GUMIDO-775049 format. One record per residue (C-alpha): residue number from 1; x, y, z. Coordinates in nm, 2 decimals. Example, Ala and Ser with C-alpha at 12.3 -4.5 7.8 and 13.67 -1.06 7.14 Angstrom:
2
{1,{1.23,-0.45,0.78}}
{2,{1.37,-0.11,0.71}}
This chain:
81
{1,{-1.03,4.27,-1.68}}
{2,{-0.69,4.43,-1.65}}
{3,{-0.51,4.51,-1.32}}
{4,{-0.18,4.68,-1.28}}
{5,{0.03,4.72,-0.97}}
{6,{0.38,4.85,-0.88}}
{7,{0.64,4.77,-0.62}}
{8,{0.86,5.07,-0.57}}
{9,{1.07,4.92,-0.30}}
{10,{1.43,4.88,-0.42}}
{11,{1.52,4.55,-0.26}}
{12,{1.21,4.37,-0.13}}
{13,{0.94,4.16,-0.31}}
{14,{0.59,4.22,-0.19}}
{15,{0.33,3.95,-0.13}}
{16,{-0.02,4.05,-0.24}}
{17,{-0.35,3.86,-0.21}}
{18,{-0.64,3.98,-0.43}}
{19,{-1.00,3.89,-0.40}}
{20,{-1.17,3.98,-0.73}}
{21,{-1.53,3.91,-0.63}}
{22,{-1.60,3.74,-0.96}}
{23,{-1.48,3.40,-1.09}}
{24,{-1.25,3.39,-1.39}}
{25,{-1.16,3.11,-1.63}}
{26,{-0.80,3.21,-1.69}}
{27,{-0.54,3.46,-1.60}}
{28,{-0.21,3.58,-1.75}}
{29,{0.06,3.83,-1.64}}
{30,{0.35,4.04,-1.76}}
{31,{0.62,4.21,-1.56}}
{32,{0.84,4.51,-1.64}}
{33,{1.17,4.50,-1.45}}
{34,{1.55,4.53,-1.46}}
{35,{1.83,4.40,-1.24}}
{36,{1.87,4.73,-1.06}}
{37,{1.62,5.00,-0.97}}
{38,{1.83,5.26,-1.16}}
{39,{1.84,5.06,-1.49}}
{40,{1.70,5.22,-1.80}}
{41,{1.70,5.16,-2.18}}
{42,{1.87,5.39,-2.42}}
{43,{2.01,5.38,-2.78}}
{44,{2.37,5.35,-2.64}}
{45,{2.31,5.07,-2.39}}
{46,{2.19,4.72,-2.44}}
{47,{1.83,4.66,-2.31}}
{48,{1.84,4.66,-1.93}}
{49,{1.47,4.70,-1.86}}
{50,{1.26,4.42,-2.00}}
{51,{0.91,4.27,-2.03}}
{52,{0.86,3.91,-1.95}}
{53,{0.58,3.67,-1.85}}
{54,{0.48,3.69,-1.49}}
{55,{0.36,3.38,-1.30}}
{56,{0.02,3.43,-1.15}}
{57,{-0.09,3.18,-0.88}}
{58,{-0.46,3.12,-0.82}}
{59,{-0.58,3.05,-0.47}}
{60,{-0.93,2.95,-0.61}}
{61,{-1.16,3.06,-0.89}}
{62,{-1.19,3.42,-0.75}}
{63,{-0.86,3.49,-0.57}}
{64,{-0.50,3.56,-0.68}}
{65,{-0.18,3.51,-0.48}}
{66,{0.09,3.74,-0.62}}
{67,{0.46,3.79,-0.54}}
{68,{0.55,4.13,-0.70}}
{69,{0.93,4.16,-0.75}}
{70,{1.12,4.46,-0.61}}
{71,{1.12,4.77,-0.83}}
{72,{0.87,4.63,-1.09}}
{73,{0.54,4.69,-1.25}}
{74,{0.30,4.40,-1.32}}
{75,{0.00,4.37,-1.55}}
{76,{-0.26,4.10,-1.47}}
{77,{-0.52,4.01,-1.73}}
{78,{-0.83,3.82,-1.60}}
{79,{-1.05,3.64,-1.85}}
{80,{-1.40,3.63,-1.68}}
{81,{-1.64,3.34,-1.71}}
């Protein structure tokens, strides 16, 4: 199962707790972000917006505890039992 979420605030990380209702055996995540909310990629500039692994904390076998960075998009992939 895939979940995406965004944090459009320019300077504040957001804490999010998710109850998925189903147990899952593993989880992975990716984040798209840059240092500034105004960053963008172009052919003239070095890559400022990047994709990297995102740490996903599990509260138990059904719940996630996420800290979404400011001005970012996350992708969470749950692998169900």
